[in-house]
N, C-alpha and C positions, 0 to 999 in steps of 0.2 A: 798454471799450461809452460811449460817448458819450451824453449825456441826448437830444440829439438823434435817433440813431438808435434808441433804447426805445420799445417802444410804448407808449400809455399800460396796458396789463397789464402788461407788463414792468416798467414802473415803478410800480405798486401792488405789485406783488410784491415787488419791492426795498425798498421804504417798510414794506412790512408785515415782513418779515422782520427790517428795524433795529428797527421798534417791539416787535416779539418777542423780539429781543435784549435790548432794554431791559428789558423786564420779566423776563425771565428773572437778569437781573444782579441787579434790586430785589428777585426772591425769593430768591436764592443770600445777597444782603444781611439781609432779613428775619429768615430759616432763622438765618444768625448772630448776629444782634441778640436774637434770642429765645431761642439758647441763651445767648451771654454773660451775656444779664440774668437767665435761670434759675442758673444756676451763682453768680453773685454776688450775688444778694439774697437776704440772710435771711429765713426761711419768719417770721421776727414783722416783716419789712415790713408797711408800710398793704397789705389785701389791697384788689385788683382788682375795683373794682365791678361792673363790668361781669361777668366772669368769674363773681363772688358771683351777680348774677342770672341771667345767662343760661350759665353752664358754660364759658362762651370768653369767652379776654379780647380785646382791642384786637388786640393782635400777631397771635394765632390767625387771627382774623376777616381781617386785612390778608394773611396767609400763603396761607389759602383762597381769598380774592378772585384775589389774582393768580397763584394757582397756576390757575383756571377763566380768567382772562385769555389766559395761557400756551396752554393749552388749546385752546381758541379762537379764538387765532392762528395755531396749528399747522395745526388743520380748514381755515381758509380760505387759510392758504398752499398745502395740499393739493391744493383747489380749484382754485385760482388754476393751478396747476402741470397741472391735468389738462385744463383749459380751451388750454393753451397748444399751439402747434403745432409742428414737429419744429425749425425753423427758429429760432425764438423760445427753445425750451427750449437749443438749442445756445447760445446767446448766451449766457445763462442759467448756464450749465454751465461756462463759461470766468469765470462771475465770483463774486461772493459768497454763493451760493447752490447750489455744486456740493453737490452730493450724500452 
């Protein structure tokens, strides 16, 4: 599908899906980094000041924030898909948003 043939709503849907995919990759990386850090950092290491005060580390906050972003993007994608007509959906189903 060419960009010229896409409706504005289709373009937004595709761009939102791309952002969501990037956010999911970021979330996966954050979770892996957190796990690696926790496995390789001795308990006697310098304590996380934020975690000491709030009960959550900076990485915990980043993971939670990214999870919320992915959820919001998924809700947006669902709403956009519901607003497309059958012709728009047929074009998109042949592309990267295949259900």
